C-alpha positions in Angstrom: 66.7 -87.1 -72.3 63.9 -84.5 -72.8 60.5 -85.9 -73.7 58.0 -84.2 -75.9 54.5 -83.4 -74.8 53.1 -86.2 -77.0 55.5 -88.7 -75.6 54.6 -87.8 -72.0 50.9 -87.8 -72.9 51.1 -91.5 -74.0 52.3 -92.4 -70.5 49.5 -90.5 -68.6 46.2 -92.1 -67.6 44.2 -90.0 -70.1 41.3 -89.6 -67.8 41.0 -85.8 -68.1 39.9 -85.8 -64.5 41.4 -82.3 -63.8 42.6 -83.3 -60.3 46.1 -82.1 -61.1 44.6 -78.6 -61.5 44.8 -78.7 -65.3 41.7 -79.6 -67.4 43.1 -82.2 -69.7 45.9 -84.8 -69.7 47.2 -83.3 -72.9 47.5 -79.8 -71.4 49.2 -81.4 -68.4 51.6 -83.3 -70.6 52.6 -80.0 -72.4 53.3 -78.3 -69.0 55.4 -81.3 -68.0 57.4 -81.1 -71.2 58.0 -77.4 -70.6 59.0 -78.3 -67.0 56.2 -76.1 -65.7 54.4 -78.8 -63.7 55.3 -81.7 -61.5 54.2 -85.3 -62.2 53.4 -85.7 -58.5 50.3 -83.6 -59.1 48.7 -86.5 -61.0 47.2 -88.9 -58.5 46.8 -91.7 -61.1 50.2 -91.7 -62.7 51.6 -95.2 -63.2 54.9 -96.4 -61.9 56.2 -96.5 -65.5 55.2 -92.8 -65.9 56.8 -91.9 -62.6 60.0 -93.6 -63.6 60.1 -92.3 -67.2 58.5 -88.9 -66.9 59.4 -87.9 -63.4 63.1 -87.1 -63.9 62.5 -85.7 -67.5 59.8 -83.3 -66.4 61.2 -82.2 -63.1 61.5 -78.4 -63.0 65.2 -77.5 -63.1 64.8 -75.1 -60.2 62.7 -76.4 -57.3 59.6 -74.5 -56.3 59.8 -73.6 -52.6 56.9 -72.1 -50.6 57.6 -70.0 -47.5 55.1 -68.6 -45.0 51.7 -69.3 -43.5 48.6 -70.5 -45.5 47.1 -67.6 -47.3 50.3 -65.5 -47.1 52.8 -68.0 -48.5 55.4 -66.8 -50.9 56.5 -69.1 -53.8 60.1 -68.8 -55.2 62.0 -70.9 -57.7 60.6 -72.9 -60.6 62.2 -70.7 -63.2 62.9 -72.2 -66.6 64.8 -69.6 -68.5 68.1 -67.6 -68.1 66.9 -64.6 -70.0 63.5 -63.1 -69.6 62.9 -62.5 -73.3 63.2 -66.3 -73.9 59.8 -66.7 -72.3 59.3 -65.1 -68.9 60.4 -65.1 -65.3 57.7 -66.6 -63.1 58.0 -66.0 -59.4 59.0 -62.4 -58.4 61.9 -61.9 -56.1 60.6 -62.0 -52.5 61.8 -58.8 -50.7 62.5 -59.2 -46.9 63.5 -56.7 -44.2 65.9 -57.8 -41.5 65.3 -57.3 -37.8 67.7 -58.1 -35.0 66.8 -59.3 -31.5 69.2 -56.8 -30.1 67.1 -53.9 -31.2 64.9 -52.2 -28.5 61.3 -53.6 -28.9 59.8 -50.1 -29.1 62.0 -49.3 -32.2 61.3 -52.7 -33.7 57.6 -52.4 -33.2 57.5 -49.1 -35.2 59.5 -50.6 -38.1 57.4 -53.8 -38.0 54.3 -51.6 -38.4 55.9 -49.8 -41.4 56.7 -53.2 -43.1 53.1 -54.4 -42.5 51.5 -51.2 -43.9 53.8 -50.4 -46.7 52.0 -50.7 -50.1 52.7 -49.1 -53.5 49.8 -48.9 -55.9 51.1 -49.0 -59.5 49.2 -49.7 -62.7 46.5 -51.5 -60.7 48.8 -53.8 -58.7 49.5 -53.6 -55.0 53.3 -53.9 -54.5 54.3 -55.0 -51.0 57.1 -56.5 -49.0 57.0 -60.2 -48.7 59.0 -61.6 -45.8 60.7 -60.6 -42.5 64.1 -61.9 -41.4 64.6 -62.2 -37.7 68.3 -62.4 -36.7 69.6 -63.8 -33.5 72.3 -61.2 -32.8 72.0 -61.8 -29.1 72.7 -65.6 -29.6 70.2 -66.1 -26.8 66.9 -67.9 -26.9 64.5 -65.6 -25.1 64.9 -62.3 -27.0 64.9 -64.2 -30.3 61.7 -66.0 -29.5 60.1 -62.8 -28.2 60.8 -61.0 -31.5 59.6 -63.9 -33.6 56.4 -63.9 -31.7 55.9 -60.2 -32.0 56.7 -60.2 -35.8 54.4 -63.1 -36.5 51.5 -61.7 -34.5 51.8 -58.2 -35.9 52.3 -59.0 -39.6 51.1 -62.5 -40.5 53.9 -62.5 -43.0 56.4 -65.3 -43.8 59.5 -65.3 -41.6 63.1 -66.2 -42.1 64.7 -67.4 -38.9 68.5 -66.7 -38.8 70.6 -68.1 -36.0 73.7 -70.2 -35.3 72.0 -71.4 -32.1 69.9 -74.5 -32.7 68.0 -73.9 -29.5 66.9 -70.4 -30.6 65.9 -71.7 -34.0 63.8 -74.5 -32.4 62.1 -72.0 -30.1 61.2 -69.9 -33.1 60.0 -72.9 -35.1 57.7 -73.9 -32.2 56.1 -70.5 -32.2 55.7 -70.6 -36.0 54.7 -74.3 -36.3 52.5 -74.8 -39.4 53.6 -71.5 -40.9 56.6 -72.8 -42.9 59.3 -70.3 -41.8 62.6 -70.5 -43.7 65.5 -71.7 -41.5 68.9 -70.0 -42.0 71.1 -71.9 -42.3 72.6 -75.3 -42.8 76.3 -75.4 -43.3 78.8 -78.2 -43.9 79.4 -78.2 -40.1 75.8 -78.4 -38.9 74.0 -80.1 -41.8 72.6 -83.0 -39.8 71.2 -80.9 -36.9 69.6 -78.3 -39.3 68.1 -81.1 -41.5 66.6 -82.6 -38.4 64.9 -79.3 -37.5 63.7 -78.8 -41.0 62.1 -82.3 -41.2 60.7 -82.0 -37.7 58.8 -78.8 -38.4 58.3 -79.3 -42.1 60.1 -76.0 -42.9 62.3 -75.1 -45.9 66.0 -74.7 -45.2 68.8 -72.5 -46.4 72.0 -74.2 -47.5 75.0 -71.9 -47.0 78.6 -72.7 -48.1 81.7 -70.7 -49.0 82.1 -72.1 -52.6 79.9 -73.5 -55.3 81.5 -76.9 -55.0 80.9 -77.0 -51.2 77.3 -75.7 -51.8 76.6 -78.5 -54.3 78.0 -81.1 -51.9 75.9 -79.7 -49.0 72.6 -79.7 -50.9 73.3 -83.2 -52.1 73.9 -84.2 -48.4 70.7 -82.5 -47.2 68.7 -84.0 -50.0 70.0 -87.4 -48.9 68.9 -86.7 -45.4 65.4 -86.1 -46.7 65.2 -82.3 -47.0 63.7 -81.4 -50.3 62.9 -77.7 -50.0 66.2 -75.8 -50.0 67.3 -72.3 -50.7 70.9 -71.5 -51.7 73.1 -68.9 -50.0 76.8 -68.4 -50.9 78.4 -65.4 -49.1 80.4 -62.9 -51.2 82.4 -59.7 -50.4 81.0 -57.6 -53.2 78.1 -57.3 -55.8 80.3 -58.5 -58.7 81.0 -61.8 -56.9 77.3 -62.2 -56.0 76.4 -61.6 -59.6 78.9 -64.2 -60.8 77.8 -66.8 -58.3 74.1 -66.3 -59.1 74.7 -66.5 -62.8 76.8 -69.7 -62.5 74.1 -71.3 -60.3 71.3 -70.4 -62.8 73.3 -71.7 -65.8 74.3 -74.9 -64.0 70.7 -75.6 -63.1 69.1 -74.8 -66.5 71.8 -75.6 -69.0 73.6 -78.5 -67.3 70.7 -79.9 -65.3 72.9 -79.7 -62.2 70.4 -81.0 -59.6 72.4 -80.0 -56.5 72.2 -76.3 -57.6 68.6 -76.5 -58.8 67.2 -74.4 -56.0 66.1 -70.7 -55.4 68.9 -68.2 -54.4 68.9 -65.9 -51.4 71.0 -62.7 -51.4 71.7 -60.0 -48.8 71.9 -56.3 -49.9 73.8 -54.1 -47.4 75.7 -50.9 -47.8 76.8 -47.6 -46.3 73.9 -45.7 -47.8 70.6 -46.3 -49.6 72.1 -45.6 -53.0 74.6 -48.3 -52.7 72.0 -50.8 -51.4 69.7 -49.9 -54.3 72.4 -50.4 -56.9 73.4 -53.8 -55.5 69.8 -54.9 -55.0 68.8 -54.0 -58.5 71.6 -56.2 -59.8 70.4 -59.1 -57.7 66.7 -58.8 -58.7 67.8 -58.9 -62.4 70.3 -61.7 -61.9 68.8 -64.0 -60.2 67.8 -63.6 -56.5 64.7 -65.4 -55.5 64.8 -63.9 -52.0 66.5 -60.5 -51.3 67.1 -59.4 -47.7 67.5 -55.7 -47.1 69.2 -54.3 -44.0 67.0 -51.2 -43.7 63.4 -50.0 -44.1 63.7 -46.8 -46.2 60.9 -45.7 -48.6 63.2 -44.1 -51.1 65.0 -47.5 -51.3 61.9 -49.6 -51.7 60.2 -47.6 -54.4 62.7 -48.3 -57.2 63.1 -51.9 -56.2 59.4 -52.7 -56.2 59.0 -51.0 -59.5 61.9 -52.8 -61.1 60.7 -56.1 -59.8 57.2 -55.5 -61.2 58.7 -54.7 -64.6 61.1 -57.6 -64.7 58.5 -60.1 -63.6 55.8 -59.0 -66.0 55.3 -61.5 -68.7 56.6 -59.8 -71.9 54.1 -61.8 -73.9 51.2 -60.6 -71.9 51.0 -56.8 -71.4 49.3 -55.6 -68.2 45.7 -54.7 -69.2 42.6 -53.1 -67.7 39.1 -54.1 -68.6 37.9 -52.4 -71.8 34.7 -50.5 -70.8 33.4 -47.0 -69.9 35.0 -45.4 -66.8 33.7 -42.3 -65.0 36.5 -40.0 -63.9 35.3 -37.5 -61.3 31.5 -37.0 -61.5 30.9 -36.5 -65.3 27.6 -35.1 -66.4 25.8 -34.8 -69.8 28.1 -32.0 -71.0 31.3 -33.7 -69.9 33.8 -34.7 -72.6 34.5 -38.3 -73.7 38.1 -39.5 -74.1 39.2 -42.8 -75.7 42.5 -44.7 -75.3 43.8 -48.3 -75.3 43.5 -50.8 -72.5 47.3 -50.9 -71.8 47.3 -50.6 -68.0 50.0 -47.9 -67.8 48.2 -45.8 -70.4 44.9 -46.1 -68.5 46.4 -45.1 -65.2 48.4 -42.2 -66.7 45.4 -40.8 -68.6 42.9 -41.3 -65.8 45.3 -39.8 -63.3 45.8 -36.7 -65.4 42.0 -36.3 -65.9 41.4 -36.6 -62.2 44.2 -34.1 -61.5 42.7 -31.6 -64.0 39.5 -31.3 -62.0 37.5 -31.7 -65.2 35.1 -34.6 -64.9 35.1 -36.8 -68.0 34.0 -40.2 -69.5 36.9 -42.4 -70.4 36.2 -45.2 -73.0 38.8 -47.9 -72.9 39.2 -49.7 -76.2 40.2 -53.4 -76.4 43.7 -53.4 -77.9 45.2 -56.5 -76.3 47.1 -54.4 -73.8 49.1 -52.5 -76.4 50.0 -48.8 -76.1 48.4 -46.3 -78.4 51.0 -46.1 -81.2 51.7 -49.8 -81.0 48.0 -50.6 -81.1 47.5 -48.3 -84.1 50.4 -49.8 -86.0 49.0 -53.3 -85.4 45.5 -52.3 -86.5 44.0 -52.7 -83.1 43.2 -49.0 -82.4 41.4 -47.8 -85.6 38.6 -45.4 -86.2 36.2 -48.2 -86.7 37.2 -49.9 -83.4 37.1 -46.7 -81.4 33.6 -45.9 -82.9 32.4 -49.4 -82.0 33.8 -49.1 -78.5 32.1 -45.7 -77.9 28.7 -47.1 -79.1 29.0 -50.3 -77.1 29.8 -48.3 -73.9 26.4 -46.7 -73.9 27.8 -43.2 -73.2 25.8 -41.6 -76.0 22.6 -41.9 -74.0 24.2 -40.0 -71.1 25.2 -36.9 -73.2 23.8 -33.6 -74.3 27.0 -32.7 -76.2 28.9 -35.4 -78.0 32.6 -34.6 -77.9 35.3 -37.3 -78.2 38.9 -36.6 -77.5 41.5 -38.9 -79.0 45.3 -39.2 -78.4 47.3 -36.7 -80.5 49.6 -39.4 -81.8 46.8 -41.0 -83.8 45.2 -37.8 -85.2 45.0 -39.6 -88.6 42.1 -41.7 -87.5 39.9 -38.8 -86.6 38.2 -38.9 -90.0 37.4 -42.6 -89.6 35.9 -42.0 -86.2 33.7 -39.2 -87.6 32.3 -41.7 -90.1 31.8 -44.3 -87.5 30.1 -41.8 -85.1 27.8 -39.4 -87.0 26.9 -36.4 -85.0 30.0 -36.5 -82.9 32.7 -33.8 -82.6 36.1 -35.4 -82.7 38.9 -33.5 -81.1 42.6 -34.3 -81.3 44.1 -34.2 -77.9 47.8 -33.8 -76.8 50.3 -36.6 -77.6 51.5 -36.9 -74.0 49.2 -37.6 -71.0 51.1 -35.0 -69.0 49.6 -32.2 -71.3 46.0 -33.5 -70.9 45.1 -31.4 -67.9 45.7 -28.0 -69.5 44.0 -29.2 -72.7 40.8 -30.3 -70.7 40.7 -27.0 -68.8 40.8 -25.0 -72.1 38.0 -27.1 -73.5 35.9 -26.7 -70.4 36.3 -23.0 -70.6 34.8 -22.9 -74.1 
């Protein structure tokens, strides 16, 4: 039976020691009630608390960490079926597959591409997370050589995939202490794979043909002592993958089905990039924790990384930039001043258009709790008075000979309020869309 935060709090030591990583026992109790924390984090929990609270507060989907210290990837620990209910927590880890039958010269080039690939979007660095090394040769030496090369060249977390226990152990020895993900335990080899996972303290993929077989397999592996598991159920098409993923997620969250309460791994393969993107987008939305791609193509990665960023952004916490004065280009005393909200996407669009225009400018970012211009205006968070206060607080007035302020065209109605708040300023209404800002600035600069 679910316990409330207050019921859990009564069973905690109430020391407020903070050793669990949360400042107070009450805050920790609330996180336990929401299944966003593990009672094991409390070093002073009583046996009664462990017995009563442990099962009730256990996250429905286990948190699994993969990769070396400092580069580890966390997956799982999700608490909702639909993002709008609260938020999704740990972004889908994207992995690129490499086979040990590939010439090392070709592999080295692709490994470098994986290592260096980075997409900068609204202030976040979007990268690939893992590399899967597949033992196509079914031999130990080429597999171990590729594992060593990948680990040394990237420092990333690695998924070891092989049906040969000797090859897997060779890879695990090379990666000892780096928590690679072992792929995979099946009903036929569960004991041997569990032994490897326990020996090298590595998470393990459980792979079975049906949901019933998968649940039985994870229960067996858990009984053998393996706690960090990832689920893999093969399917012939994207529709079947979607169905399996959804059933697993619902079983874990709605029915508290512990044998299926683990992160999910999916593979996205296809004849062309468009097919892979279509399938991969489906899996990111529903509910892949790890997604393995069979190719390294930039036109494929761009939409997937952008989708992942959007899906795993907390809908209750818009991405924001610091509200302050930004210098775009090398603005001087006669350069214009622009004002907009601190919604991250708005900032990067506006600053990018200013930079592309070649007209240096001062950009005042107004605190608006991360809302876009129209939304902030409608909520009373981007008003003439607030814009005026932000401009004054920025200190830009002391840097100017000519005081010109350009505001977004969609909020032209606040220009009068701004003039009252900023005596001596010329308030200009700019374009509604950031894309039209460059020509507008050039026309103003020519006057």
